[in-house]
C-alpha positions as CSV (number, residue, x, y, z in Angstrom):
1,M,114.5,90.6,86.9
2,S,112.4,87.3,86.8
3,D,108.8,86.6,89.2
4,M,109.0,85.2,92.9
5,A,108.4,81.3,93.3
6,L,105.0,80.3,94.2
7,W,107.1,79.3,97.3
8,E,109.3,82.5,98.3
9,K,105.4,83.9,97.9
10,L,103.9,81.8,100.8
11,L,107.8,82.4,102.8
12,L,107.2,85.7,102.1
13,G,103.7,86.0,103.9
14,V,104.6,83.8,107.1
15,F,107.2,85.9,107.9
16,A,104.7,89.6,107.5
17,V,103.2,86.9,109.5
18,G,104.8,86.0,112.0
19,I,106.4,89.7,112.0
20,I,103.1,91.2,112.8
21,F,102.8,88.9,115.4
22,L,106.0,89.6,117.0
23,F,105.2,93.4,117.3
24,S,101.6,93.6,117.9
25,P,101.8,93.7,121.7
26,G,104.3,96.9,122.1
27,I,102.6,98.3,119.6
28,K,99.0,97.7,121.5
29,E,100.3,99.1,124.0
30,T,102.0,101.9,122.2
31,F,97.9,102.8,121.5
32,K,97.0,102.2,124.9
33,R,99.9,104.9,126.5
34,S,98.8,107.2,123.0
35,K,95.2,107.9,124.4
36,E,96.7,108.5,127.8
37,A,99.3,111.2,127.3
38,K,98.6,115.1,127.3
39,S,98.5,116.5,123.2
40,D,101.1,119.2,122.1
41,W,100.8,120.2,118.7
42,A,103.2,122.5,119.4
43,G,105.7,120.0,120.0
44,V,104.0,118.8,115.8
45,L,103.6,121.9,114.4
46,F,106.5,124.4,114.5
47,P,109.2,121.6,113.5
48,L,106.7,121.7,109.9
49,G,106.2,125.0,109.9
50,I,110.4,125.7,110.0
51,M,110.1,122.8,107.0
52,V,107.3,124.4,105.1
53,L,109.6,127.4,105.0
54,F,112.2,126.0,104.6
55,I,111.6,123.8,101.3
56,I,110.1,127.3,100.4
57,G,113.3,129.0,100.7
58,L,114.0,126.4,98.8
59,I,112.1,126.3,95.4
60,Y,111.9,130.9,96.2
61,F,116.5,130.3,95.7
62,A,116.5,127.9,93.0
63,K,114.1,130.0,90.7
64,N,116.8,133.0,91.2
């Protein structure tokens, strides 16, 4: 696969900056709401723990 031409790199950069400006109001609002939100660590740790146990089980049963 060949390298991208200069105009393709520039177009990609303009597109990336445009996407950032397009989504920046929503991102700012999301960060503002997340600071005001109640902490719910159990909602994060429970699925994460289940996933870790599942992966450990997969590794254990793959060895047997």
